[in-house]
mmCIF entry with sequence, helices, sheets and N, C-alpha, C, O atoms, coordinates in Angstrom:
data_MODEL
# 
_entry.id   MODEL 
# 
_entity.id                         1 
_entity.type                       polymer 
_entity.pdbx_number_of_molecules   1 
# 
_entity_poly.entity_id                      1 
_entity_poly.type                           'polypeptide(L)' 
_entity_poly.nstd_linkage                   no 
_entity_poly.nstd_monomer                   no 
_entity_poly.pdbx_seq_one_letter_code       MEKYTCDICGYEYDPKTGDTANDVAANTAFKDVPESWVCPICNAGKDSFSEA 
_entity_poly.pdbx_seq_one_letter_code_can   MEKYTCDICGYEYDPKTGDTANDVAANTAFKDVPESWVCPICNAGKDSFSEA 
_entity_poly.pdbx_strand_id                 A 
# 
loop_
_entity_poly_seq.entity_id 
_entity_poly_seq.num 
_entity_poly_seq.mon_id 
_entity_poly_seq.hetero 
1 1  MET n 
1 2  GLU n 
1 3  LYS n 
1 4  TYR n 
1 5  THR n 
1 6  CYS n 
1 7  ASP n 
1 8  ILE n 
1 9  CYS n 
1 10 GLY n 
1 11 TYR n 
1 12 GLU n 
1 13 TYR n 
1 14 ASP n 
1 15 PRO n 
1 16 LYS n 
1 17 THR n 
1 18 GLY n 
1 19 ASP n 
1 20 THR n 
1 21 ALA n 
1 22 ASN n 
1 23 ASP n 
1 24 VAL n 
1 25 ALA n 
1 26 ALA n 
1 27 ASN n 
1 28 THR n 
1 29 ALA n 
1 30 PHE n 
1 31 LYS n 
1 32 ASP n 
1 33 VAL n 
1 34 PRO n 
1 35 GLU n 
1 36 SER n 
1 37 TRP n 
1 38 VAL n 
1 39 CYS n 
1 40 PRO n 
1 41 ILE n 
1 42 CYS n 
1 43 ASN n 
1 44 ALA n 
1 45 GLY n 
1 46 LYS n 
1 47 ASP n 
1 48 SER n 
1 49 PHE n 
1 50 SER n 
1 51 GLU n 
1 52 ALA n 
# 
_struct_asym.id          A 
_struct_asym.entity_id   1 
# 
loop_
_struct_conf.conf_type_id 
_struct_conf.id 
_struct_conf.pdbx_PDB_helix_id 
_struct_conf.beg_label_comp_id 
_struct_conf.beg_label_asym_id 
_struct_conf.beg_label_seq_id 
_struct_conf.pdbx_beg_PDB_ins_code 
_struct_conf.end_label_comp_id 
_struct_conf.end_label_asym_id 
_struct_conf.end_label_seq_id 
_struct_conf.pdbx_end_PDB_ins_code 
_struct_conf.beg_auth_comp_id 
_struct_conf.beg_auth_asym_id 
_struct_conf.beg_auth_seq_id 
_struct_conf.end_auth_comp_id 
_struct_conf.end_auth_asym_id 
_struct_conf.end_auth_seq_id 
_struct_conf.pdbx_PDB_helix_class 
_struct_conf.details 
_struct_conf.pdbx_PDB_helix_length 
HELX_P HELX_P1 AA1 THR A 20 ? ASN A 22 ? THR A 20 ASN A 22 5 ? 3 
HELX_P HELX_P2 AA2 PHE A 30 ? ASP A 32 ? PHE A 30 ASP A 32 5 ? 3 
HELX_P HELX_P3 AA3 LYS A 46 ? SER A 48 ? LYS A 46 SER A 48 5 ? 3 
# 
_struct_conf_type.id          HELX_P 
_struct_conf_type.criteria    ? 
_struct_conf_type.reference   ? 
# 
_struct_sheet.id               AA1 
_struct_sheet.type             ? 
_struct_sheet.number_strands   3 
_struct_sheet.details          ? 
# 
loop_
_struct_sheet_order.sheet_id 
_struct_sheet_order.range_id_1 
_struct_sheet_order.range_id_2 
_struct_sheet_order.offset 
_struct_sheet_order.sense 
AA1 1 2 ? anti-parallel 
AA1 2 3 ? anti-parallel 
# 
loop_
_struct_sheet_range.sheet_id 
_struct_sheet_range.id 
_struct_sheet_range.beg_label_comp_id 
_struct_sheet_range.beg_label_asym_id 
_struct_sheet_range.beg_label_seq_id 
_struct_sheet_range.pdbx_beg_PDB_ins_code 
_struct_sheet_range.end_label_comp_id 
_struct_sheet_range.end_label_asym_id 
_struct_sheet_range.end_label_seq_id 
_struct_sheet_range.pdbx_end_PDB_ins_code 
_struct_sheet_range.beg_auth_comp_id 
_struct_sheet_range.beg_auth_asym_id 
_struct_sheet_range.beg_auth_seq_id 
_struct_sheet_range.end_auth_comp_id 
_struct_sheet_range.end_auth_asym_id 
_struct_sheet_range.end_auth_seq_id 
AA1 1 GLU A 12 ? TYR A 13 ? GLU A 12 TYR A 13 
AA1 2 TYR A 4  ? CYS A 6  ? TYR A 4  CYS A 6  
AA1 3 PHE A 49 ? GLU A 51 ? PHE A 49 GLU A 51 
# 
loop_
_atom_site.group_PDB 
_atom_site.id 
_atom_site.type_symbol 
_atom_site.label_atom_id 
_atom_site.label_alt_id 
_atom_site.label_comp_id 
_atom_site.label_asym_id 
_atom_site.label_entity_id 
_atom_site.label_seq_id 
_atom_site.pdbx_PDB_ins_code 
_atom_site.Cartn_x 
_atom_site.Cartn_y 
_atom_site.Cartn_z 
_atom_site.occupancy 
_atom_site.B_iso_or_equiv 
_atom_site.pdbx_formal_charge 
_atom_site.auth_seq_id 
_atom_site.auth_comp_id 
_atom_site.auth_asym_id 
_atom_site.auth_atom_id 
_atom_site.pdbx_PDB_model_num 
ATOM 1   N N  . MET A 1 1  ? 0.835   -1.179 0.000  1.00 0.00 ? 1  MET A N  1 
ATOM 2   C CA . MET A 1 1  ? 0.000   0.000  0.000  1.00 0.00 ? 1  MET A CA 1 
ATOM 3   C C  . MET A 1 1  ? 0.882   1.244  0.000  1.00 0.00 ? 1  MET A C  1 
ATOM 4   O O  . MET A 1 1  ? 1.855   1.341  0.747  1.00 0.00 ? 1  MET A O  1 
ATOM 5   N N  . GLU A 1 2  ? 0.516   2.182  -0.850 1.00 0.00 ? 2  GLU A N  1 
ATOM 6   C CA . GLU A 1 2  ? 1.305   3.398  -1.023 1.00 0.00 ? 2  GLU A CA 1 
ATOM 7   C C  . GLU A 1 2  ? 0.895   4.490  -0.041 1.00 0.00 ? 2  GLU A C  1 
ATOM 8   O O  . GLU A 1 2  ? -0.256  4.557  0.390  1.00 0.00 ? 2  GLU A O  1 
ATOM 9   N N  . LYS A 1 3  ? 1.856   5.341  0.303  1.00 0.00 ? 3  LYS A N  1 
ATOM 10  C CA . LYS A 1 3  ? 1.600   6.514  1.123  1.00 0.00 ? 3  LYS A CA 1 
ATOM 11  C C  . LYS A 1 3  ? 1.169   7.653  0.201  1.00 0.00 ? 3  LYS A C  1 
ATOM 12  O O  . LYS A 1 3  ? 1.553   7.697  -0.968 1.00 0.00 ? 3  LYS A O  1 
ATOM 13  N N  . TYR A 1 4  ? 0.374   8.564  0.733  1.00 0.00 ? 4  TYR A N  1 
ATOM 14  C CA . TYR A 1 4  ? -0.083  9.734  -0.011 1.00 0.00 ? 4  TYR A CA 1 
ATOM 15  C C  . TYR A 1 4  ? 0.222   10.975 0.797  1.00 0.00 ? 4  TYR A C  1 
ATOM 16  O O  . TYR A 1 4  ? 0.132   10.959 2.024  1.00 0.00 ? 4  TYR A O  1 
ATOM 17  N N  . THR A 1 5  ? 0.587   12.063 0.112  1.00 0.00 ? 5  THR A N  1 
ATOM 18  C CA . THR A 1 5  ? 0.969   13.304 0.754  1.00 0.00 ? 5  THR A CA 1 
ATOM 19  C C  . THR A 1 5  ? 0.008   14.420 0.354  1.00 0.00 ? 5  THR A C  1 
ATOM 20  O O  . THR A 1 5  ? -0.351  14.556 -0.816 1.00 0.00 ? 5  THR A O  1 
ATOM 21  N N  . CYS A 1 6  ? -0.402  15.214 1.339  1.00 0.00 ? 6  CYS A N  1 
ATOM 22  C CA . CYS A 1 6  ? -1.268  16.359 1.083  1.00 0.00 ? 6  CYS A CA 1 
ATOM 23  C C  . CYS A 1 6  ? -0.460  17.419 0.341  1.00 0.00 ? 6  CYS A C  1 
ATOM 24  O O  . CYS A 1 6  ? 0.610   17.829 0.793  1.00 0.00 ? 6  CYS A O  1 
ATOM 25  N N  . ASP A 1 7  ? -0.986  17.859 -0.807 1.00 0.00 ? 7  ASP A N  1 
ATOM 26  C CA . ASP A 1 7  ? -0.298  18.878 -1.606 1.00 0.00 ? 7  ASP A CA 1 
ATOM 27  C C  . ASP A 1 7  ? -0.341  20.255 -0.942 1.00 0.00 ? 7  ASP A C  1 
ATOM 28  O O  . ASP A 1 7  ? 0.444   21.137 -1.290 1.00 0.00 ? 7  ASP A O  1 
ATOM 29  N N  . ILE A 1 8  ? -1.242  20.439 -0.001 1.00 0.00 ? 8  ILE A N  1 
ATOM 30  C CA . ILE A 1 8  ? -1.401  21.741 0.655  1.00 0.00 ? 8  ILE A CA 1 
ATOM 31  C C  . ILE A 1 8  ? -0.440  21.892 1.841  1.00 0.00 ? 8  ILE A C  1 
ATOM 32  O O  . ILE A 1 8  ? 0.296   22.876 1.925  1.00 0.00 ? 8  ILE A O  1 
ATOM 33  N N  . CYS A 1 9  ? -0.449  20.914 2.756  1.00 0.00 ? 9  CYS A N  1 
ATOM 34  C CA . CYS A 1 9  ? 0.328   21.079 3.997  1.00 0.00 ? 9  CYS A CA 1 
ATOM 35  C C  . CYS A 1 9  ? 1.456   20.064 4.186  1.00 0.00 ? 9  CYS A C  1 
ATOM 36  O O  . CYS A 1 9  ? 2.289   20.227 5.078  1.00 0.00 ? 9  CYS A O  1 
ATOM 37  N N  . GLY A 1 10 ? 1.491   19.022 3.358  1.00 0.00 ? 10 GLY A N  1 
ATOM 38  C CA . GLY A 1 10 ? 2.561   18.043 3.469  1.00 0.00 ? 10 GLY A CA 1 
ATOM 39  C C  . GLY A 1 10 ? 2.266   16.860 4.380  1.00 0.00 ? 10 GLY A C  1 
ATOM 40  O O  . GLY A 1 10 ? 3.123   15.993 4.554  1.00 0.00 ? 10 GLY A O  1 
ATOM 41  N N  . TYR A 1 11 ? 1.060   16.807 4.972  1.00 0.00 ? 11 TYR A N  1 
ATOM 42  C CA . TYR A 1 11 ? 0.682   15.661 5.809  1.00 0.00 ? 11 TYR A CA 1 
ATOM 43  C C  . TYR A 1 11 ? 0.800   14.379 4.982  1.00 0.00 ? 11 TYR A C  1 
ATOM 44  O O  . TYR A 1 11 ? 0.394   14.347 3.820  1.00 0.00 ? 11 TYR A O  1 
ATOM 45  N N  . GLU A 1 12 ? 1.350   13.337 5.575  1.00 0.00 ? 12 GLU A N  1 
ATOM 46  C CA . GLU A 1 12 ? 1.494   12.066 4.874  1.00 0.00 ? 12 GLU A CA 1 
ATOM 47  C C  . GLU A 1 12 ? 0.520   11.040 5.438  1.00 0.00 ? 12 GLU A C  1 
ATOM 48  O O  . GLU A 1 12 ? 0.557   10.710 6.623  1.00 0.00 ? 12 GLU A O  1 
ATOM 49  N N  . TYR A 1 13 ? -0.352  10.543 4.563  1.00 0.00 ? 13 TYR A N  1 
ATOM 50  C CA . TYR A 1 13 ? -1.252  9.460  4.952  1.00 0.00 ? 13 TYR A CA 1 
ATOM 51  C C  . TYR A 1 13 ? -0.511  8.153  4.756  1.00 0.00 ? 13 TYR A C  1 
ATOM 52  O O  . TYR A 1 13 ? -0.095  7.827  3.644  1.00 0.00 ? 13 TYR A O  1 
ATOM 53  N N  . ASP A 1 14 ? -0.346  7.408  5.834  1.00 0.00 ? 14 ASP A N  1 
ATOM 54  C CA . ASP A 1 14 ? 0.328   6.111  5.799  1.00 0.00 ? 14 ASP A CA 1 
ATOM 55  C C  . ASP A 1 14 ? -0.723  5.042  6.059  1.00 0.00 ? 14 ASP A C  1 
ATOM 56  O O  . ASP A 1 14 ? -1.294  4.992  7.148  1.00 0.00 ? 14 ASP A O  1 
ATOM 57  N N  . PRO A 1 15 ? -0.989  4.181  5.072  1.00 0.00 ? 15 PRO A N  1 
ATOM 58  C CA . PRO A 1 15 ? -2.018  3.165  5.253  1.00 0.00 ? 15 PRO A CA 1 
ATOM 59  C C  . PRO A 1 15 ? -1.724  2.202  6.402  1.00 0.00 ? 15 PRO A C  1 
ATOM 60  O O  . PRO A 1 15 ? -2.650  1.608  6.954  1.00 0.00 ? 15 PRO A O  1 
ATOM 61  N N  . LYS A 1 16 ? -0.468  2.038  6.768  1.00 0.00 ? 16 LYS A N  1 
ATOM 62  C CA . LYS A 1 16 ? -0.145  1.147  7.889  1.00 0.00 ? 16 LYS A CA 1 
ATOM 63  C C  . LYS A 1 16 ? -0.757  1.639  9.190  1.00 0.00 ? 16 LYS A C  1 
ATOM 64  O O  . LYS A 1 16 ? -1.165  0.838  10.031 1.00 0.00 ? 16 LYS A O  1 
ATOM 65  N N  . THR A 1 17 ? -0.821  2.958  9.358  1.00 0.00 ? 17 THR A N  1 
ATOM 66  C CA . THR A 1 17 ? -1.366  3.521  10.590 1.00 0.00 ? 17 THR A CA 1 
ATOM 67  C C  . THR A 1 17 ? -2.772  4.077  10.417 1.00 0.00 ? 17 THR A C  1 
ATOM 68  O O  . THR A 1 17 ? -3.490  4.251  11.401 1.00 0.00 ? 17 THR A O  1 
ATOM 69  N N  . GLY A 1 18 ? -3.176  4.358  9.183  1.00 0.00 ? 18 GLY A N  1 
ATOM 70  C CA . GLY A 1 18 ? -4.499  4.926  8.940  1.00 0.00 ? 18 GLY A CA 1 
ATOM 71  C C  . GLY A 1 18 ? -4.622  6.296  9.589  1.00 0.00 ? 18 GLY A C  1 
ATOM 72  O O  . GLY A 1 18 ? -3.638  7.026  9.708  1.00 0.00 ? 18 GLY A O  1 
ATOM 73  N N  . ASP A 1 19 ? -5.820  6.637  10.003 1.00 0.00 ? 19 ASP A N  1 
ATOM 74  C CA . ASP A 1 19 ? -6.086  7.888  10.713 1.00 0.00 ? 19 ASP A CA 1 
ATOM 75  C C  . ASP A 1 19 ? -7.159  7.565  11.742 1.00 0.00 ? 19 ASP A C  1 
ATOM 76  O O  . ASP A 1 19 ? -8.317  7.960  11.605 1.00 0.00 ? 19 ASP A O  1 
ATOM 77  N N  . THR A 1 20 ? -6.749  6.841  12.771 1.00 0.00 ? 20 THR A N  1 
ATOM 78  C CA . THR A 1 20 ? -7.708  6.333  13.755 1.00 0.00 ? 20 THR A CA 1 
ATOM 79  C C  . THR A 1 20 ? -8.449  7.448  14.485 1.00 0.00 ? 20 THR A C  1 
ATOM 80  O O  . THR A 1 20 ? -9.568  7.238  14.953 1.00 0.00 ? 20 THR A O  1 
ATOM 81  N N  . ALA A 1 21 ? -7.848  8.623  14.588 1.00 0.00 ? 21 ALA A N  1 
ATOM 82  C CA . ALA A 1 21 ? -8.515  9.753  15.230 1.00 0.00 ? 21 ALA A CA 1 
ATOM 83  C C  . ALA A 1 21 ? -9.734  10.205 14.432 1.00 0.00 ? 21 ALA A C  1 
ATOM 84  O O  . ALA A 1 21 ? -10.638 10.845 14.970 1.00 0.00 ? 21 ALA A O  1 
ATOM 85  N N  . ASN A 1 22 ? -9.748  9.863  13.134 1.00 0.00 ? 22 ASN A N  1 
ATOM 86  C CA . ASN A 1 22 ? -10.849 10.256 12.253 1.00 0.00 ? 22 ASN A CA 1 
ATOM 87  C C  . ASN A 1 22 ? -11.534 9.040  11.630 1.00 0.00 ? 22 ASN A C  1 
ATOM 88  O O  . ASN A 1 22 ? -12.026 9.102  10.503 1.00 0.00 ? 22 ASN A O  1 
ATOM 89  N N  . ASP A 1 23 ? -11.559 7.946  12.372 1.00 0.00 ? 23 ASP A N  1 
ATOM 90  C CA . ASP A 1 23 ? -12.292 6.731  12.008 1.00 0.00 ? 23 ASP A CA 1 
ATOM 91  C C  . ASP A 1 23 ? -11.817 6.036  10.737 1.00 0.00 ? 23 ASP A C  1 
ATOM 92  O O  . ASP A 1 23 ? -12.617 5.424  10.030 1.00 0.00 ? 23 ASP A O  1 
ATOM 93  N N  . VAL A 1 24 ? -10.515 6.125  10.438 1.00 0.00 ? 24 VAL A N  1 
ATOM 94  C CA . VAL A 1 24 ? -9.929  5.362  9.341  1.00 0.00 ? 24 VAL A CA 1 
ATOM 95  C C  . VAL A 1 24 ? -8.967  4.360  9.975  1.00 0.00 ? 24 VAL A C  1 
ATOM 96  O O  . VAL A 1 24 ? -7.918  4.736  10.499 1.00 0.00 ? 24 VAL A O  1 
ATOM 97  N N  . ALA A 1 25 ? -9.335  3.096  9.922  1.00 0.00 ? 25 ALA A N  1 
ATOM 98  C CA . ALA A 1 25 ? -8.577  2.040  10.583 1.00 0.00 ? 25 ALA A CA 1 
ATOM 99  C C  . ALA A 1 25 ? -7.195  1.854  9.959  1.00 0.00 ? 25 ALA A C  1 
ATOM 100 O O  . ALA A 1 25 ? -6.977  2.171  8.789  1.00 0.00 ? 25 ALA A O  1 
ATOM 101 N N  . ALA A 1 26 ? -6.273  1.336  10.760 1.00 0.00 ? 26 ALA A N  1 
ATOM 102 C CA . ALA A 1 26 ? -4.956  0.961  10.243 1.00 0.00 ? 26 ALA A CA 1 
ATOM 103 C C  . ALA A 1 26 ? -5.138  -0.061 9.127  1.00 0.00 ? 26 ALA A C  1 
ATOM 104 O O  . ALA A 1 26 ? -6.116  -0.809 9.110  1.00 0.00 ? 26 ALA A O  1 
ATOM 105 N N  . ASN A 1 27 ? -4.201  -0.085 8.210  1.00 0.00 ? 27 ASN A N  1 
ATOM 106 C CA . ASN A 1 27 ? -4.205  -0.985 7.049  1.00 0.00 ? 27 ASN A CA 1 
ATOM 107 C C  . ASN A 1 27 ? -5.337  -0.683 6.072  1.00 0.00 ? 27 ASN A C  1 
ATOM 108 O O  . ASN A 1 27 ? -5.829  -1.586 5.395  1.00 0.00 ? 27 ASN A O  1 
ATOM 109 N N  . THR A 1 28 ? -5.755  0.588  5.993  1.00 0.00 ? 28 THR A N  1 
ATOM 110 C CA . THR A 1 28 ? -6.754  1.022  5.015  1.00 0.00 ? 28 THR A CA 1 
ATOM 111 C C  . THR A 1 28 ? -6.041  1.716  3.867  1.00 0.00 ? 28 THR A C  1 
ATOM 112 O O  . THR A 1 28 ? -5.422  2.762  4.061  1.00 0.00 ? 28 THR A O  1 
ATOM 113 N N  . ALA A 1 29 ? -6.124  1.139  2.670  1.00 0.00 ? 29 ALA A N  1 
ATOM 114 C CA . ALA A 1 29 ? -5.521  1.751  1.485  1.00 0.00 ? 29 ALA A CA 1 
ATOM 115 C C  . ALA A 1 29 ? -6.174  3.103  1.234  1.00 0.00 ? 29 ALA A C  1 
ATOM 116 O O  . ALA A 1 29 ? -7.349  3.295  1.548  1.00 0.00 ? 29 ALA A O  1 
ATOM 117 N N  . PHE A 1 30 ? -5.421  4.035  0.673  1.00 0.00 ? 30 PHE A N  1 
ATOM 118 C CA . PHE A 1 30 ? -5.951  5.373  0.434  1.00 0.00 ? 30 PHE A CA 1 
ATOM 119 C C  . PHE A 1 30 ? -7.206  5.339  -0.437 1.00 0.00 ? 30 PHE A C  1 
ATOM 120 O O  . PHE A 1 30 ? -8.131  6.121  -0.219 1.00 0.00 ? 30 PHE A O  1 
ATOM 121 N N  . LYS A 1 31 ? -7.244  4.440  -1.418 1.00 0.00 ? 31 LYS A N  1 
ATOM 122 C CA . LYS A 1 31 ? -8.419  4.343  -2.298 1.00 0.00 ? 31 LYS A CA 1 
ATOM 123 C C  . LYS A 1 31 ? -9.667  3.922  -1.536 1.00 0.00 ? 31 LYS A C  1 
ATOM 124 O O  . LYS A 1 31 ? -10.784 4.155  -1.997 1.00 0.00 ? 31 LYS A O  1 
ATOM 125 N N  . ASP A 1 32 ? -9.484  3.300  -0.369 1.00 0.00 ? 32 ASP A N  1 
ATOM 126 C CA . ASP A 1 32 ? -10.609 2.838  0.437  1.00 0.00 ? 32 ASP A CA 1 
ATOM 127 C C  . ASP A 1 32 ? -11.012 3.811  1.546  1.00 0.00 ? 32 ASP A C  1 
ATOM 128 O O  . ASP A 1 32 ? -11.978 3.572  2.270  1.00 0.00 ? 32 ASP A O  1 
ATOM 129 N N  . VAL A 1 33 ? -10.264 4.910  1.672  1.00 0.00 ? 33 VAL A N  1 
ATOM 130 C CA . VAL A 1 33 ? -10.620 5.946  2.642  1.00 0.00 ? 33 VAL A CA 1 
ATOM 131 C C  . VAL A 1 33 ? -11.887 6.629  2.119  1.00 0.00 ? 33 VAL A C  1 
ATOM 132 O O  . VAL A 1 33 ? -11.963 6.944  0.932  1.00 0.00 ? 33 VAL A O  1 
ATOM 133 N N  . PRO A 1 34 ? -12.880 6.863  2.982  1.00 0.00 ? 34 PRO A N  1 
ATOM 134 C CA . PRO A 1 34 ? -14.126 7.490  2.526  1.00 0.00 ? 34 PRO A CA 1 
ATOM 135 C C  . PRO A 1 34 ? -13.886 8.832  1.823  1.00 0.00 ? 34 PRO A C  1 
ATOM 136 O O  . PRO A 1 34 ? -12.979 9.574  2.200  1.00 0.00 ? 34 PRO A O  1 
ATOM 137 N N  . GLU A 1 35 ? -14.684 9.140  0.817  1.00 0.00 ? 35 GLU A N  1 
ATOM 138 C CA . GLU A 1 35 ? -14.557 10.400 0.082  1.00 0.00 ? 35 GLU A CA 1 
ATOM 139 C C  . GLU A 1 35 ? -14.793 11.602 0.983  1.00 0.00 ? 35 GLU A C  1 
ATOM 140 O O  . GLU A 1 35 ? -14.324 12.700 0.682  1.00 0.00 ? 35 GLU A O  1 
ATOM 141 N N  . SER A 1 36 ? -15.506 11.414 2.071  1.00 0.00 ? 36 SER A N  1 
ATOM 142 C CA . SER A 1 36 ? -15.801 12.513 2.994  1.00 0.00 ? 36 SER A CA 1 
ATOM 143 C C  . SER A 1 36 ? -14.626 12.833 3.917  1.00 0.00 ? 36 SER A C  1 
ATOM 144 O O  . SER A 1 36 ? -14.644 13.854 4.605  1.00 0.00 ? 36 SER A O  1 
ATOM 145 N N  . TRP A 1 37 ? -13.609 11.977 3.941  1.00 0.00 ? 37 TRP A N  1 
ATOM 146 C CA . TRP A 1 37 ? -12.446 12.188 4.798  1.00 0.00 ? 37 TRP A CA 1 
ATOM 147 C C  . TRP A 1 37 ? -11.679 13.412 4.314  1.00 0.00 ? 37 TRP A C  1 
ATOM 148 O O  . TRP A 1 37 ? -11.591 13.664 3.112  1.00 0.00 ? 37 TRP A O  1 
ATOM 149 N N  . VAL A 1 38 ? -11.122 14.171 5.259  1.00 0.00 ? 38 VAL A N  1 
ATOM 150 C CA . VAL A 1 38 ? -10.294 15.328 4.929  1.00 0.00 ? 38 VAL A CA 1 
ATOM 151 C C  . VAL A 1 38 ? -8.976  15.239 5.680  1.00 0.00 ? 38 VAL A C  1 
ATOM 152 O O  . VAL A 1 38 ? -8.868  14.531 6.682  1.00 0.00 ? 38 VAL A O  1 
ATOM 153 N N  . CYS A 1 39 ? -7.989  15.952 5.198  1.00 0.00 ? 39 CYS A N  1 
ATOM 154 C CA . CYS A 1 39 ? -6.680  15.996 5.844  1.00 0.00 ? 39 CYS A CA 1 
ATOM 155 C C  . CYS A 1 39 ? -6.863  16.451 7.292  1.00 0.00 ? 39 CYS A C  1 
ATOM 156 O O  . CYS A 1 39 ? -7.512  17.466 7.544  1.00 0.00 ? 39 CYS A O  1 
ATOM 157 N N  . PRO A 1 40 ? -6.294  15.705 8.247  1.00 0.00 ? 40 PRO A N  1 
ATOM 158 C CA . PRO A 1 40 ? -6.459  16.076 9.655  1.00 0.00 ? 40 PRO A CA 1 
ATOM 159 C C  . PRO A 1 40 ? -5.703  17.348 10.047 1.00 0.00 ? 40 PRO A C  1 
ATOM 160 O O  . PRO A 1 40 ? -5.922  17.878 11.136 1.00 0.00 ? 40 PRO A O  1 
ATOM 161 N N  . ILE A 1 41 ? -4.832  17.838 9.191  1.00 0.00 ? 41 ILE A N  1 
ATOM 162 C CA . ILE A 1 41 ? -4.069  19.049 9.489  1.00 0.00 ? 41 ILE A CA 1 
ATOM 163 C C  . ILE A 1 41 ? -4.730  20.293 8.891  1.00 0.00 ? 41 ILE A C  1 
ATOM 164 O O  . ILE A 1 41 ? -4.932  21.285 9.591  1.00 0.00 ? 41 ILE A O  1 
ATOM 165 N N  . CYS A 1 42 ? -5.071  20.242 7.584  1.00 0.00 ? 42 CYS A N  1 
ATOM 166 C CA . CYS A 1 42 ? -5.550  21.456 6.905  1.00 0.00 ? 42 CYS A CA 1 
ATOM 167 C C  . CYS A 1 42 ? -6.965  21.336 6.334  1.00 0.00 ? 42 CYS A C  1 
ATOM 168 O O  . CYS A 1 42 ? -7.466  22.284 5.730  1.00 0.00 ? 42 CYS A O  1 
ATOM 169 N N  . ASN A 1 43 ? -7.605  20.196 6.516  1.00 0.00 ? 43 ASN A N  1 
ATOM 170 C CA . ASN A 1 43 ? -8.974  19.952 6.050  1.00 0.00 ? 43 ASN A CA 1 
ATOM 171 C C  . ASN A 1 43 ? -9.119  19.905 4.527  1.00 0.00 ? 43 ASN A C  1 
ATOM 172 O O  . ASN A 1 43 ? -10.219 20.092 4.008  1.00 0.00 ? 43 ASN A O  1 
ATOM 173 N N  . ALA A 1 44 ? -8.030  19.659 3.811  1.00 0.00 ? 44 ALA A N  1 
ATOM 174 C CA . ALA A 1 44 ? -8.116  19.499 2.356  1.00 0.00 ? 44 ALA A CA 1 
ATOM 175 C C  . ALA A 1 44 ? -8.765  18.153 2.036  1.00 0.00 ? 44 ALA A C  1 
ATOM 176 O O  . ALA A 1 44 ? -8.614  17.195 2.795  1.00 0.00 ? 44 ALA A O  1 
ATOM 177 N N  . GLY A 1 45 ? -9.479  18.078 0.928  1.00 0.00 ? 45 GLY A N  1 
ATOM 178 C CA . GLY A 1 45 ? -10.125 16.839 0.523  1.00 0.00 ? 45 GLY A CA 1 
ATOM 179 C C  . GLY A 1 45 ? -9.142  15.836 -0.067 1.00 0.00 ? 45 GLY A C  1 
ATOM 180 O O  . GLY A 1 45 ? -7.980  16.158 -0.315 1.00 0.00 ? 45 GLY A O  1 
ATOM 181 N N  . LYS A 1 46 ? -9.623  14.624 -0.286 1.00 0.00 ? 46 LYS A N  1 
ATOM 182 C CA . LYS A 1 46 ? -8.770  13.554 -0.834 1.00 0.00 ? 46 LYS A CA 1 
ATOM 183 C C  . LYS A 1 46 ? -8.160  13.937 -2.181 1.00 0.00 ? 46 LYS A C  1 
ATOM 184 O O  . LYS A 1 46 ? -7.079  13.463 -2.532 1.00 0.00 ? 46 LYS A O  1 
ATOM 185 N N  . ASP A 1 47 ? -8.847  14.791 -2.932 1.00 0.00 ? 47 ASP A N  1 
ATOM 186 C CA . ASP A 1 47 ? -8.338  15.170 -4.251 1.00 0.00 ? 47 ASP A CA 1 
ATOM 187 C C  . ASP A 1 47 ? -7.104  16.071 -4.167 1.00 0.00 ? 47 ASP A C  1 
ATOM 188 O O  . ASP A 1 47 ? -6.485  16.373 -5.187 1.00 0.00 ? 47 ASP A O  1 
ATOM 189 N N  . SER A 1 48 ? -6.750  16.496 -2.963 1.00 0.00 ? 48 SER A N  1 
ATOM 190 C CA . SER A 1 48 ? -5.545  17.314 -2.754 1.00 0.00 ? 48 SER A CA 1 
ATOM 191 C C  . SER A 1 48 ? -4.339  16.475 -2.356 1.00 0.00 ? 48 SER A C  1 
ATOM 192 O O  . SER A 1 48 ? -3.312  17.022 -1.956 1.00 0.00 ? 48 SER A O  1 
ATOM 193 N N  . PHE A 1 49 ? -4.451  15.149 -2.462 1.00 0.00 ? 49 PHE A N  1 
ATOM 194 C CA . PHE A 1 49 ? -3.353  14.250 -2.110 1.00 0.00 ? 49 PHE A CA 1 
ATOM 195 C C  . PHE A 1 49 ? -2.726  13.644 -3.353 1.00 0.00 ? 49 PHE A C  1 
ATOM 196 O O  . PHE A 1 49 ? -3.405  13.374 -4.344 1.00 0.00 ? 49 PHE A O  1 
ATOM 197 N N  . SER A 1 50 ? -1.423  13.437 -3.282 1.00 0.00 ? 50 SER A N  1 
ATOM 198 C CA . SER A 1 50 ? -0.672  12.797 -4.357 1.00 0.00 ? 50 SER A CA 1 
ATOM 199 C C  . SER A 1 50 ? 0.093   11.614 -3.791 1.00 0.00 ? 50 SER A C  1 
ATOM 200 O O  . SER A 1 50 ? 0.502   11.614 -2.630 1.00 0.00 ? 50 SER A O  1 
ATOM 201 N N  . GLU A 1 51 ? 0.280   10.606 -4.634 1.00 0.00 ? 51 GLU A N  1 
ATOM 202 C CA . GLU A 1 51 ? 1.045   9.438  -4.206 1.00 0.00 ? 51 GLU A CA 1 
ATOM 203 C C  . GLU A 1 51 ? 2.458   9.870  -3.864 1.00 0.00 ? 51 GLU A C  1 
ATOM 204 O O  . GLU A 1 51 ? 3.100   10.590 -4.628 1.00 0.00 ? 51 GLU A O  1 
ATOM 205 N N  . ALA A 1 52 ? 2.937   9.425  -2.711 1.00 0.00 ? 52 ALA A N  1 
ATOM 206 C CA . ALA A 1 52 ? 4.277   9.830  -2.246 1.00 0.00 ? 52 ALA A CA 1 
ATOM 207 C C  . ALA A 1 52 ? 5.373   9.055  -2.951 1.00 0.00 ? 52 ALA A C  1 
ATOM 208 O O  . ALA A 1 52 ? 6.555   9.271  -2.680 1.00 0.00 ? 52 ALA A O  1 
# 
């Protein structure tokens, strides 16, 4: 599973850890993260992320 980086603030989504604070379980591929999820740092949408 690939990591993705927010183009706005640089936050890195790592599928190994997910984003448990925002209800995204560990081992969740970025493509499986809900479309409603936003960057936990700057609130950018998934479309603002690029494969790292």
